[in-house]
C-alpha positions in Angstrom: 0.0 0.0 0.0 1.3 3.5 -0.9 1.9 5.9 1.9 -0.6 8.7 2.1 -0.1 12.4 2.7 -2.9 14.8 3.6 -2.1 18.3 2.5 -4.2 21.4 3.2 -2.3 24.7 3.6 -3.1 28.5 3.5 0.6 29.3 3.1 1.6 27.9 -0.3 5.3 28.8 0.1 7.4 25.9 -1.3 4.3 23.7 -1.6 4.6 22.5 -5.2 8.2 21.3 -5.2 7.6 19.7 -1.8 4.6 17.7 -3.1 6.4 16.8 -6.3 9.2 15.2 -4.2 6.6 13.4 -2.1 5.0 12.0 -5.2 8.4 10.8 -6.4 8.7 9.0 -3.1 5.5 7.2 -3.8 3.1 9.1 -1.6 -0.5 9.3 -2.5 -1.6 12.9 -2.1 -4.9 13.9 -0.5 -5.9 17.5 -0.6 -8.6 20.1 -0.2 -10.0 23.3 -1.7 -7.4 25.9 -2.8 -4.5 23.6 -2.1 -5.8 21.0 -4.5 -6.3 23.6 -7.1 -2.7 24.8 -6.9 -1.4 21.3 -7.1 -3.5 20.5 -10.1 -2.4 23.6 -11.9 1.2 22.4 -11.3 0.4 19.1 -13.1 0.0 17.0 -10.0 -3.0 14.7 -9.4 -4.1 15.0 -5.8 -7.2 13.1 -4.5 -10.0 15.3 -3.3 -11.0 15.0 0.3 -14.5 14.2 -0.7 -13.3 11.0 -2.4 -12.0 9.9 1.0 -15.0 10.9 3.1 -17.6 10.2 0.5 -19.2 13.5 1.6 -19.0 16.8 -0.2 -17.3 19.9 1.1 -20.1 22.3 2.3 -20.9 25.5 4.1 -18.2 27.5 2.2 -15.6 24.9 3.2 -16.4 25.0 6.9 -17.2 21.3 6.8 -14.8 19.1 4.8 -12.2 17.3 7.0 -14.2 16.8 10.2 -14.9 13.2 9.4 -14.0 9.7 10.9 -12.3 8.6 7.7 -9.9 11.6 8.2 -9.4 11.6 12.0 -9.5 7.8 12.2 -6.7 7.7 9.7 -4.8 10.2 11.9 -5.5 8.9 15.4 -5.5 5.1 14.7 -2.5 3.6 16.5 -0.5 1.3 14.3 0.7 -0.8 17.2 -2.7 -1.7 18.5 -4.5 -4.5 16.7 -7.9 -3.3 18.0 -7.3 0.1 16.3 -6.2 -1.5 13.1 -9.2 -3.8 13.1 -11.6 -0.9 13.7 -10.0 1.0 10.8 -10.4 -2.0 8.5 -14.0 -2.6 9.6 -15.0 1.0 8.8 -13.0 1.4 5.6 -10.5 3.8 7.2 -7.0 3.9 5.7 -4.0 5.2 7.6 -2.6 8.6 6.8 1.2 8.8 7.2 2.0 12.5 6.7 0.0 15.6 7.5 1.0 18.9 6.1 -1.4 21.7 7.3 -1.1 25.3 8.2 -3.9 27.5 9.3 -6.2 30.3 8.0 -4.4 33.6 8.3 -6.2 34.9 11.4 -3.3 37.0 12.6 -2.8 38.6 9.2 -6.5 39.2 9.0 -7.0 41.0 12.3 -3.8 43.1 11.6 -5.6 44.9 8.8 -6.7 48.4 9.9 -10.2 48.1 8.6 -10.9 44.4 9.4 -14.5 43.6 10.3 -15.5 41.2 13.0 -17.2 39.0 10.5 -14.0 38.7 8.4 -12.1 37.9 11.6 -14.5 35.2 12.6 -14.5 33.6 9.1 -10.7 33.3 9.4 -10.8 31.2 12.5 -9.7 27.8 11.4 -11.4 24.7 12.8 -10.5 21.7 10.7 -6.9 22.7 10.4 -6.1 22.7 14.2 -8.2 19.5 14.6 -6.1 17.7 12.0 -2.8 19.0 13.4 -3.7 18.1 17.0 -4.8 14.6 16.0 -1.7 14.0 14.0 0.6 15.4 16.7 -1.0 13.3 19.3 -0.3 10.2 17.2 3.2 11.2 16.3 4.5 7.7 17.2 2.8 6.6 14.0 2.9 9.5 11.6 4.6 12.8 10.7 3.0 16.2 11.0 4.4 19.4 9.4 3.0 22.9 10.2 5.8 25.1 9.0 7.1 25.3 5.4 10.6 25.9 6.8 10.6 22.3 7.8 9.9 20.9 4.3 13.5 20.3 3.3 14.8 18.4 6.3 11.6 16.4 6.6 12.0 15.4 2.9 15.7 14.5 3.6 14.6 12.0 6.3 11.8 10.6 4.2 14.3 9.9 1.4 16.1 7.7 4.0 13.0 5.7 4.5 11.0 7.6 7.2 11.3 10.3 9.8 12.8 9.4 13.1 10.7 9.2 16.3 12.8 12.1 17.7 12.0 14.2 14.7 8.3 13.4 14.9 8.3 14.4 18.6 10.0 17.7 17.6 7.4 18.4 14.9 4.5 17.4 17.3 5.8 19.9 19.9 5.9 22.6 17.3 2.3 21.8 16.3 1.0 22.2 19.9 3.0 25.5 20.3 1.6 26.7 17.0 -2.1 25.8 17.8 -1.8 27.2 21.3 -0.5 30.5 20.0 -3.2 30.5 17.3 -6.0 30.0 19.9 -4.4 32.6 22.2 -4.7 35.3 19.5 -8.3 34.3 18.9 -9.1 34.5 22.6 -7.4 37.9 22.9 -9.3 39.3 19.9 -12.7 38.1 21.2 -11.9 39.3 24.7 -11.1 42.8 23.5 -14.3 42.7 21.4 -16.4 42.3 24.5 -14.2 44.6 26.6 -13.3 42.1 29.3 -10.4 43.3 31.4 -10.1 40.8 34.3 -10.4 37.4 32.8 -10.0 34.1 34.7 -6.8 33.4 32.7 -4.2 35.6 30.9 -3.1 34.0 27.7 -0.5 35.8 25.6 1.6 34.6 22.7 5.1 35.9 21.7 7.3 35.1 18.7 11.1 35.0 18.8 12.6 38.2 17.5 16.2 37.8 18.5 18.6 35.3 20.2 20.7 37.5 22.4 24.5 37.0 22.9 23.9 36.6 26.7 21.6 37.6 29.4 21.9 40.0 32.3 25.3 38.5 33.0 27.7 37.0 30.5 27.2 33.4 31.7 23.4 33.5 31.2 21.4 32.7 28.1 18.7 35.1 26.9 16.1 35.5 24.0 14.0 38.4 23.0 10.4 37.7 22.1 7.9 40.1 20.5 4.2 40.2 21.0 2.4 38.5 18.2 0.4 41.7 17.7 2.9 44.4 18.8 2.0 48.0 19.2 4.2 50.6 17.4 5.4 52.3 20.6 7.8 49.5 21.8 11.4 48.5 21.5 10.4 45.5 19.5 8.8 47.7 16.8 11.7 50.2 16.7 13.9 50.4 13.6 17.6 50.3 14.4 19.5 52.6 12.0 22.9 52.5 13.5 25.2 50.5 15.8 25.7 47.1 17.3 23.1 44.5 18.2 21.0 45.3 21.3 21.9 43.4 24.5 19.6 42.1 27.2 20.4 45.1 29.4 20.0 47.5 26.5 16.5 46.2 25.9 15.5 46.5 29.6 16.9 50.0 29.9 15.4 51.2 26.7 12.0 49.8 27.6 12.1 51.5 31.1 13.1 54.8 29.5 10.2 54.5 27.0 7.7 53.9 29.8 8.8 57.2 31.4 8.8 59.1 28.2 5.2 58.1 27.3 4.0 60.0 30.3 4.8 63.3 28.7 3.3 65.2 25.8 5.5 68.3 25.8 9.0 68.1 24.3 10.8 65.8 26.8 14.1 64.0 27.1 14.6 61.0 29.4 18.1 59.9 30.5 18.4 56.5 32.1 21.2 54.2 33.0 21.1 50.7 34.6 17.3 50.9 35.1 17.7 54.2 37.0 16.5 57.6 35.7 19.4 60.1 35.9 17.5 63.0 34.3 14.2 64.0 32.9 13.7 67.4 31.2 10.9 69.2 29.4 11.1 72.5 27.5 9.9 74.5 24.6 12.2 72.6 22.2 13.7 69.1 22.3 17.1 70.7 22.5 16.1 72.6 25.6 14.5 69.5 27.1 17.7 67.5 26.6 19.8 70.3 28.3 17.4 70.1 31.3 17.8 66.3 31.5 21.6 66.6 31.2 21.9 69.2 33.9 20.0 67.0 36.3 23.0 64.6 36.6 25.8 65.3 34.1 27.9 62.5 35.5 25.5 59.5 35.5 24.2 60.3 32.0 27.6 59.2 30.5 27.0 55.8 28.7 23.3 56.0 29.4 20.2 55.8 27.2 18.3 58.8 25.9 14.7 58.8 24.8 13.4 62.0 23.0 9.8 62.4 22.1 10.5 64.8 19.2 12.7 64.4 16.1 16.4 65.1 16.6 17.3 68.3 15.0 20.8 69.9 14.4 20.7 71.8 17.7 19.9 68.7 19.7 22.5 66.6 17.8 25.2 69.1 18.6 24.4 68.7 22.3 24.2 64.9 22.1 27.5 64.6 20.4 29.4 66.1 23.4 29.1 62.9 25.5 29.1 59.1 24.9 25.6 57.6 25.0 24.7 53.9 24.6 21.4 54.4 22.7 19.5 57.4 21.4 15.8 56.8 20.7 13.6 59.3 18.8 10.7 59.4 16.4 13.0 60.8 13.6 16.5 62.2 12.9 17.1 65.1 10.6 19.6 64.2 7.9 22.1 66.8 9.0 21.7 65.7 12.6 22.5 62.1 11.6 25.6 63.4 9.9 26.8 65.1 13.1 26.2 62.0 15.2 27.8 59.7 12.7 30.9 61.8 12.4 31.4 61.9 16.1 30.5 58.2 16.7 29.2 59.1 20.1 26.7 56.3 20.6 26.4 52.6 20.2 23.2 52.7 18.3 20.2 54.9 17.3 16.6 53.7 17.1 13.6 55.1 15.4 10.4 54.7 17.5 6.9 55.7 16.5 5.1 58.4 18.5 3.3 57.3 21.6 0.0 55.6 20.9 -3.0 56.6 23.0 -4.1 54.1 25.6 -1.2 51.8 24.8 -1.3 48.7 26.9 1.1 48.3 29.8 2.3 44.9 30.9 4.8 44.4 33.7 5.2 40.9 35.2 8.1 39.1 36.7 7.7 35.3 36.1 11.2 34.1 35.7 11.7 36.6 32.9 11.7 40.3 32.2 8.6 41.5 30.4 8.9 44.7 28.4 5.8 46.4 27.2 4.4 44.1 24.5 7.6 42.1 24.4 9.6 39.7 26.6 13.2 38.9 27.2 14.1 35.8 29.3 
C-alpha cells in the first residue's frame, strides 16, 4: 500500500516542489480546496478529500475534514490490533504524513479596517483539529505545520522515514503553534467584549532575536515580540545604526520609553542601569535635553536617551558632546545624523513611532523580564 499524505495549507510557500518530491517517493496525495487547485495547476493529481470521506465539502468549506475517515486515519495507533481492526472494519485507511497550516487569522486582524465578520471567518477549525490529531499520534505519523521544515523532513523521508525524535520535535511545534493561534483568537474576542479581568491571561510571543547573553555573561537570553505588537515599543523600533542590542539595552530602553510616554510636551529622558538620571521638558527638544543633562551630568555618561520629538541639528550638537549607549527618537534630521555619525558618540540609534493613545502596559516578573508588548528571558 502506498503511503498517504494529507495536505491542506493556507501558506503555499514551497508547496509544489515539496509535493512533487513526495510524489516521487510514492506518496498518494490527498488535498482540499485551494491547495488541491494549486497542485492540479502544477500538473499533479491529488485526490480530493470528498473521495475519502464520500461526503461533499459544504458551508463554504467550513465542513470538509471533520470526518471519521480523516481523523480515524490520523488517530489510529498502528501498534494496537484493536485500532487497526476498527479501521479495517469501517474502511479507514491510515494517513502517514499531514501537512497543514492555518487560516491567516493574525494577518486578517492586523488589517486596519478588518471587520469582526471577516475575523470570525478566518478562525480555522478543521486545520487545528487535524494538526492536533496527527501530533497526538506522532508515534505513527509525521505532521508538518511550517514550510521551513519541508527540506529536512524530505531528507529524512528519502532515507526511509522520519525518526521518532523528529516526529516528537514536529509534534511539539504543532502544539505550540495551535496554542499561539488560539491565544490570538481568545485575545481578539476578549477585546471585542471589553473584558479586562479574565480568569486566565493568555499571551503569545514570537522569537525576535537570540541574544548574545543575558543580564550577565554566563546567562542565556532570548528576545520575544508580542504576536500583535503596538508601534510604541522597542520590538517595533527600527535600528538605524550601531551594534546589536543586548539584554540590558532592551531592559533599559523599555524602562526609558515607559517614562517618556507619560509626557506630551517636548521631553528628554536619560536612564542608566534601570535608574533615571535626568528628565527634562522644554519649549524645544534641545532645551528638554539640556534640562535632563543638567539633572545629573555624571551618570548620564554611557546611558540611554529617549526623546519624544525628532532630533534636529541643535539637539544633535548637544548629544555629540558625550558618549551615549542608545538614542531613541521618532526621527532624525539628515544633518543631525551626519553630526552624530561623524562623532560616533553612541552605540546605536533607534527610530520609534510616536506614543499611541491608551497603549497597553504589561509588567510581570515570572522568571523573565517583560517589556511592554515584548519579553526577554
